[in-house]
One Martini backbone bead per residue (centre of mass of N, CA, C, O) as a GRO file, in nm:
protein
  289
    1MET     BB    1  -0.041  -0.065  -1.910
    2THR     BB    2   0.307  -0.076  -1.864
    3SER     BB    3   0.528  -0.283  -1.698
    4ASN     BB    4   0.875  -0.262  -1.552
    5VAL     BB    5   0.785  -0.418  -1.258
    6SER     BB    6   0.745  -0.767  -1.305
    7GLU     BB    7   0.690  -1.049  -1.076
    8THR     BB    8   0.727  -1.357  -0.952
    9ILE     BB    9   0.710  -1.520  -0.679
   10ASN     BB   10   0.986  -1.677  -0.516
   11ASP     BB   11   1.182  -1.905  -0.332
   12ASN     BB   12   1.458  -1.710  -0.335
   13ARG     BB   13   1.403  -1.421  -0.202
   14GLN     BB   14   1.517  -1.452   0.086
   15ASN     BB   15   1.813  -1.490   0.000
   16GLN     BB   16   1.835  -1.224  -0.154
   17ALA     BB   17   1.770  -1.035   0.081
   18ALA     BB   18   2.009  -1.126   0.260
   19GLN     BB   19   2.229  -1.033   0.061
   20THR     BB   20   2.150  -0.736   0.056
   21ARG     BB   21   2.191  -0.676   0.358
   22THR     BB   22   2.496  -0.751   0.365
   23ALA     BB   23   2.579  -0.521   0.134
   24ARG     BB   24   2.541  -0.283   0.304
   25THR     BB   25   2.609   0.073   0.284
   26PRO     BB   26   2.665   0.370   0.367
   27SER     BB   27   2.647   0.667   0.267
   28ALA     BB   28   2.803   0.965   0.256
   29HIS     BB   29   2.576   1.068   0.484
   30ASN     BB   30   2.523   0.812   0.674
   31GLN     BB   31   2.258   0.705   0.502
   32LEU     BB   32   2.021   0.504   0.433
   33ARG     BB   33   1.789   0.392   0.217
   34LEU     BB   34   1.437   0.448   0.225
   35GLY     BB   35   1.173   0.210   0.213
   36LEU     BB   36   0.828   0.159   0.145
   37ALA     BB   37   0.569  -0.078   0.271
   38LEU     BB   38   0.225  -0.059   0.197
   39SER     BB   39  -0.060  -0.175   0.299
   40GLY     BB   40  -0.349  -0.301   0.298
   41GLY     BB   41  -0.702  -0.202   0.447
   42ALA     BB   42  -0.854   0.026   0.365
   43ALA     BB   43  -0.931   0.237   0.610
   44ARG     BB   44  -0.666   0.153   0.766
   45GLY     BB   45  -0.468   0.311   0.571
   46LEU     BB   46  -0.461   0.579   0.744
   47ALA     BB   47  -0.217   0.496   0.924
   48HIS     BB   48   0.002   0.576   0.719
   49VAL     BB   49  -0.012   0.880   0.771
   50GLY     BB   50   0.107   0.871   1.056
   51VAL     BB   51   0.379   0.761   0.976
   52LEU     BB   52   0.459   0.995   0.784
   53LYS     BB   53   0.442   1.223   0.991
   54VAL     BB   54   0.683   1.126   1.168
   55LEU     BB   55   0.903   1.121   0.951
   56VAL     BB   56   0.886   1.423   0.893
   57GLU     BB   57   0.938   1.536   1.180
   58HIS     BB   58   1.235   1.371   1.173
   59GLY     BB   59   1.373   1.399   0.884
   60ILE     BB   60   1.295   1.142   0.711
   61GLU     BB   61   1.389   1.009   0.423
   62VAL     BB   62   1.213   0.911   0.132
   63HIS     BB   63   1.306   0.715  -0.160
   64SER     BB   64   1.064   0.495  -0.153
   65ILE     BB   65   0.743   0.344  -0.280
   66ALA     BB   66   0.516   0.080  -0.186
   67GLY     BB   67   0.173  -0.017  -0.280
   68THR     BB   68  -0.138  -0.154  -0.152
   69SER     BB   69  -0.410  -0.022  -0.217
   70ALA     BB   70  -0.426   0.189   0.031
   71GLY     BB   71  -0.113   0.215   0.009
   72ALA     BB   72  -0.123   0.335  -0.278
   73LEU     BB   73  -0.271   0.594  -0.219
   74VAL     BB   74  -0.082   0.713  -0.004
   75GLY     BB   75   0.192   0.673  -0.148
   76ALA     BB   76   0.132   0.841  -0.402
   77GLY     BB   77   0.077   1.108  -0.266
   78PHE     BB   78   0.356   1.140  -0.133
   79ALA     BB   79   0.526   1.105  -0.398
   80ALA     BB   80   0.373   1.370  -0.525
   81GLY     BB   81   0.377   1.588  -0.256
   82ILE     BB   82   0.186   1.520  -0.038
   83THR     BB   83   0.101   1.594   0.264
   84PRO     BB   84  -0.021   1.469   0.549
   85ALA     BB   85  -0.233   1.693   0.582
   86GLU     BB   86  -0.350   1.654   0.291
   87LEU     BB   87  -0.426   1.355   0.328
   88VAL     BB   88  -0.639   1.408   0.536
   89GLU     BB   89  -0.824   1.578   0.355
   90MET     BB   90  -0.869   1.364   0.140
   91SER     BB   91  -0.993   1.145   0.329
   92GLN     BB   92  -1.247   1.323   0.410
   93ALA     BB   93  -1.362   1.305   0.102
   94LEU     BB   94  -1.380   0.996   0.137
   95ARG     BB   95  -1.636   0.770   0.016
   96TRP     BB   96  -1.794   0.486  -0.063
   97ARG     BB   97  -2.016   0.620  -0.253
   98GLY     BB   98  -1.763   0.746  -0.438
   99VAL     BB   99  -1.611   0.482  -0.556
  100GLY     BB  100  -1.880   0.366  -0.686
  101ARG     BB  101  -2.077   0.216  -0.966
  102LEU     BB  102  -2.327   0.093  -1.103
  103THR     BB  103  -2.331  -0.216  -1.304
  104PHE     BB  104  -2.358  -0.411  -1.608
  105SER     BB  105  -2.190  -0.699  -1.487
  106ARG     BB  106  -2.018  -1.007  -1.444
  107GLY     BB  107  -1.758  -0.884  -1.275
  108GLY     BB  108  -1.963  -0.688  -1.111
  109PHE     BB  109  -2.147  -0.436  -0.943
  110GLN     BB  110  -1.904  -0.234  -0.987
  111THR     BB  111  -1.744   0.060  -1.065
  112ASN     BB  112  -1.420   0.236  -0.991
  113LEU     BB  113  -1.396   0.500  -1.161
  114PRO     BB  114  -1.458   0.726  -0.951
  115PHE     BB  115  -1.191   0.684  -0.800
  116GLU     BB  116  -1.005   0.775  -1.025
  117GLU     BB  117  -1.129   1.061  -1.043
  118PHE     BB  118  -1.060   1.146  -0.757
  119ILE     BB  119  -0.755   1.129  -0.787
  120ARG     BB  120  -0.709   1.309  -1.040
  121ALA     BB  121  -0.822   1.574  -0.887
  122ARG     BB  122  -0.580   1.556  -0.634
  123ILE     BB  123  -0.326   1.485  -0.785
  124PRO     BB  124  -0.031   1.648  -0.899
  125VAL     BB  125   0.068   1.359  -1.009
  126THR     BB  126   0.002   1.121  -1.299
  127ARG     BB  127   0.308   1.032  -1.352
  128PHE     BB  128   0.565   0.832  -1.285
  129GLU     BB  129   0.800   1.000  -1.434
  130ASP     BB  130   0.725   1.272  -1.234
  131LEU     BB  131   0.819   1.177  -0.972
  132PRO     BB  132   1.006   1.254  -0.682
  133ILE     BB  133   0.915   0.961  -0.588
  134PRO     BB  134   0.946   0.647  -0.612
  135PHE     BB  135   0.677   0.428  -0.742
  136ALA     BB  136   0.456   0.145  -0.644
  137ALA     BB  137   0.194  -0.063  -0.775
  138VAL     BB  138  -0.018  -0.340  -0.672
  139ALA     BB  139  -0.146  -0.610  -0.856
  140THR     BB  140  -0.369  -0.858  -1.004
  141ASP     BB  141  -0.376  -1.124  -1.214
  142LEU     BB  142  -0.656  -1.297  -1.275
  143ASN     BB  143  -0.541  -1.530  -1.465
  144SER     BB  144  -0.243  -1.595  -1.328
  145GLY     BB  145  -0.180  -1.465  -1.024
  146ASP     BB  146   0.006  -1.234  -1.065
  147PRO     BB  147   0.199  -0.982  -1.008
  148VAL     BB  148   0.150  -0.622  -1.071
  149VAL     BB  149   0.400  -0.384  -1.130
  150MET     BB  150   0.363  -0.031  -1.114
  151SER     BB  151   0.625   0.154  -1.281
  152GLY     BB  152   0.807   0.449  -1.412
  153HIS     BB  153   0.541   0.426  -1.608
  154GLY     BB  154   0.240   0.599  -1.631
  155ASP     BB  155  -0.075   0.578  -1.469
  156ILE     BB  156  -0.163   0.636  -1.149
  157PRO     BB  157  -0.473   0.623  -1.104
  158PHE     BB  158  -0.502   0.348  -1.238
  159ALA     BB  159  -0.315   0.190  -1.049
  160ILE     BB  160  -0.476   0.236  -0.792
  161ARG     BB  161  -0.740   0.119  -0.883
  162ALA     BB  162  -0.635  -0.165  -0.939
  163SER     BB  163  -0.526  -0.220  -0.645
  164CYS     BB  164  -0.850  -0.163  -0.537
  165THR     BB  165  -0.994  -0.416  -0.678
  166VAL     BB  166  -1.246  -0.579  -0.559
  167PRO     BB  167  -1.345  -0.884  -0.590
  168GLY     BB  168  -1.694  -0.893  -0.697
  169LEU     BB  169  -1.750  -0.586  -0.664
  170TYR     BB  170  -1.546  -0.510  -0.883
  171VAL     BB  171  -1.453  -0.450  -1.188
  172PRO     BB  172  -1.220  -0.530  -1.371
  173VAL     BB  173  -0.928  -0.402  -1.492
  174VAL     BB  174  -0.776  -0.286  -1.801
  175ASP     BB  175  -0.491  -0.289  -1.959
  176GLY     BB  176  -0.270  -0.241  -2.228
  177ASP     BB  177  -0.226  -0.579  -2.223
  178GLY     BB  178  -0.519  -0.713  -2.132
  179ARG     BB  179  -0.529  -0.720  -1.831
  180GLN     BB  180  -0.685  -0.836  -1.548
  181LEU     BB  181  -0.737  -0.630  -1.262
  182ILE     BB  182  -0.674  -0.666  -0.909
  183ASP     BB  183  -0.618  -0.684  -0.600
  184GLY     BB  184  -0.294  -0.697  -0.454
  185GLY     BB  185  -0.357  -0.855  -0.175
  186LEU     BB  186  -0.352  -1.154  -0.300
  187VAL     BB  187  -0.008  -1.140  -0.337
  188ALA     BB  188   0.084  -0.829  -0.203
  189ASN     BB  189   0.009  -0.666   0.078
  190ILE     BB  190   0.329  -0.642   0.128
  191PRO     BB  191   0.549  -0.471  -0.097
  192ILE     BB  192   0.867  -0.560  -0.070
  193ASP     BB  193   0.975  -0.629  -0.348
  194ALA     BB  194   0.896  -0.359  -0.482
  195ALA     BB  195   1.063  -0.179  -0.293
  196ARG     BB  196   1.345  -0.306  -0.348
  197ALA     BB  197   1.342  -0.254  -0.664
  198LEU     BB  198   1.385   0.073  -0.611
  199GLY     BB  199   1.672   0.080  -0.418
  200ALA     BB  200   1.662   0.011  -0.130
  201ASP     BB  201   1.813  -0.066   0.185
  202ILE     BB  202   1.554  -0.003   0.362
  203ILE     BB  203   1.263  -0.175   0.483
  204LEU     BB  204   0.950  -0.033   0.563
  205ALA     BB  205   0.688  -0.202   0.714
  206VAL     BB  206   0.323  -0.165   0.691
  207ASP     BB  207   0.076  -0.324   0.905
  208VAL     BB  208  -0.289  -0.300   0.936
  209ASN     BB  209  -0.359  -0.642   0.991
  210SER     BB  210  -0.216  -0.789   1.241
  211GLU     BB  211  -0.485  -0.794   1.444
  212GLY     BB  212  -0.722  -0.812   1.280
  213ALA     BB  213  -1.044  -0.888   1.446
  214LYS     BB  214  -1.169  -0.730   1.746
  215PHE     BB  215  -1.442  -0.701   1.675
  216LEU     BB  216  -1.760  -0.767   1.723
  217GLY     BB  217  -1.879  -0.998   1.534
  218ALA     BB  218  -2.012  -1.087   1.250
  219PRO     BB  219  -2.073  -1.051   0.949
  220GLN     BB  220  -2.370  -0.861   0.799
  221SER     BB  221  -2.255  -0.879   0.499
  222MET     BB  222  -2.136  -0.930   0.193
  223LEU     BB  223  -1.902  -0.728   0.220
  224GLY     BB  224  -1.800  -0.831   0.491
  225VAL     BB  225  -1.731  -1.116   0.402
  226LEU     BB  226  -1.539  -1.040   0.175
  227MET     BB  227  -1.335  -0.875   0.338
  228GLN     BB  228  -1.263  -1.092   0.551
  229SER     BB  229  -1.158  -1.299   0.350
  230LEU     BB  230  -0.930  -1.128   0.233
  231ILE     BB  231  -0.779  -1.083   0.501
  232LEU     BB  232  -0.706  -1.377   0.552
  233VAL     BB  233  -0.527  -1.401   0.306
  234GLN     BB  234  -0.340  -1.157   0.368
  235ARG     BB  235  -0.223  -1.257   0.639
  236THR     BB  236  -0.077  -1.503   0.523
  237ILE     BB  237   0.107  -1.340   0.334
  238ALA     BB  238   0.231  -1.144   0.547
  239VAL     BB  239   0.400  -1.346   0.708
  240ARG     BB  240   0.594  -1.390   0.475
  241ASP     BB  241   0.676  -1.095   0.401
  242MET     BB  242   0.787  -0.989   0.683
  243ARG     BB  243   1.060  -1.152   0.670
  244LEU     BB  244   1.179  -0.925   0.450
  245ALA     BB  245   1.194  -0.714   0.649
  246ASP     BB  246   1.376  -0.470   0.838
  247PHE     BB  247   1.109  -0.303   0.924
  248ALA     BB  248   0.830  -0.288   1.159
  249ILE     BB  249   0.483  -0.178   1.144
  250ARG     BB  250   0.192  -0.213   1.388
  251PRO     BB  251  -0.090  -0.093   1.404
  252ARG     BB  252  -0.354  -0.051   1.643
  253VAL     BB  253  -0.656  -0.162   1.446
  254GLY     BB  254  -0.841  -0.423   1.519
  255HIS     BB  255  -1.111  -0.249   1.619
  256ILE     BB  256  -1.129  -0.165   1.315
  257ARG     BB  257  -1.300  -0.146   1.045
  258TRP     BB  258  -1.257  -0.140   0.690
  259ASP     BB  259  -1.528   0.073   0.659
  260GLU     BB  260  -1.425   0.311   0.874
  261MET     BB  261  -1.382   0.624   0.763
  262THR     BB  262  -1.477   0.801   1.023
  263ARG     BB  263  -1.192   0.693   1.183
  264GLY     BB  264  -0.940   0.855   1.086
  265GLU     BB  265  -0.808   0.987   1.339
  266GLU     BB  266  -0.755   0.718   1.486
  267LEU     BB  267  -0.579   0.588   1.268
  268ILE     BB  268  -0.358   0.801   1.252
  269ARG     BB  269  -0.278   0.785   1.551
  270ALA     BB  270  -0.186   0.488   1.543
  271GLY     BB  271   0.047   0.540   1.345
  272GLU     BB  272   0.201   0.735   1.520
  273GLU     BB  273   0.249   0.559   1.768
  274ALA     BB  274   0.404   0.328   1.626
  275MET     BB  275   0.638   0.509   1.519
  276ARG     BB  276   0.738   0.645   1.783
  277GLU     BB  277   0.827   0.376   1.925
  278SER     BB  278   1.059   0.330   1.665
  279ILE     BB  279   1.233   0.578   1.569
  280ASP     BB  280   1.514   0.529   1.699
  281ASP     BB  281   1.571   0.255   1.565
  282LEU     BB  282   1.557   0.358   1.275
  283LYS     BB  283   1.785   0.561   1.287
  284ARG     BB  284   2.010   0.357   1.355
  285MET     BB  285   1.978   0.193   1.094
  286LEU     BB  286   2.031   0.429   0.890
  287GLU     BB  287   2.331   0.471   1.027
  288GLY     BB  288   2.447   0.161   1.062
  289ASN     BB  289   2.383   0.040   1.380
   0.00000   0.00000   0.00000
């Protein structure tokens, strides 16, 4: 897959973001264009569905979406026309045992090709160029360490799979340019730059990892250690990224582990609650007030 929106994070982006915010003016219908930046977070990413549900209930139009890892899965589904209710149904069909398959490779224990197949069977639009809402998925180039932003054209299920490829557990996926791609959370867990590049005026960032891990006990498995290590890296990156957001939502899900897919209803409800608490403030911002 060839990316048409791919850049290395640079030291000047905060100044550029500030200049962009200063130049904003409401559109003809007196509402600024809203872009979403949805973080990674494995099972916790289901909280994004709750956020989307509230936005839809209040008639707030989403003009573009960028997502990393779990945020890429939810964001792509919504951008393709899947309703929040349908996203809930899709999440209920997703289980860890169906995401990967054992493989004989030095690059990882499993291939996550079954995950790509799961997405392809359920998403109504599989090409970026056919999406009703512009969307970007972020992965990491394993060799250079640069973010790889997939948007504009190409295969969506592949892009989501790449964005969700946990290093060490899953074998890196290889794109059309020969790059080995792994989880985007290593470089842009809250893809604000990618969201802003899609032309939004206001970036609403949703971080499902802001509370860290409030559940008791240390990780009890190799996967648990790996996931918690990744989250520590991602939280450090998120602190930097969130400074560039115009509006931030932080669902209170720190008590739920990243592998607890069966707590989907609770995660979705947490996303709803966090968005409802701030919905009036968001409306005022979109109206230019």
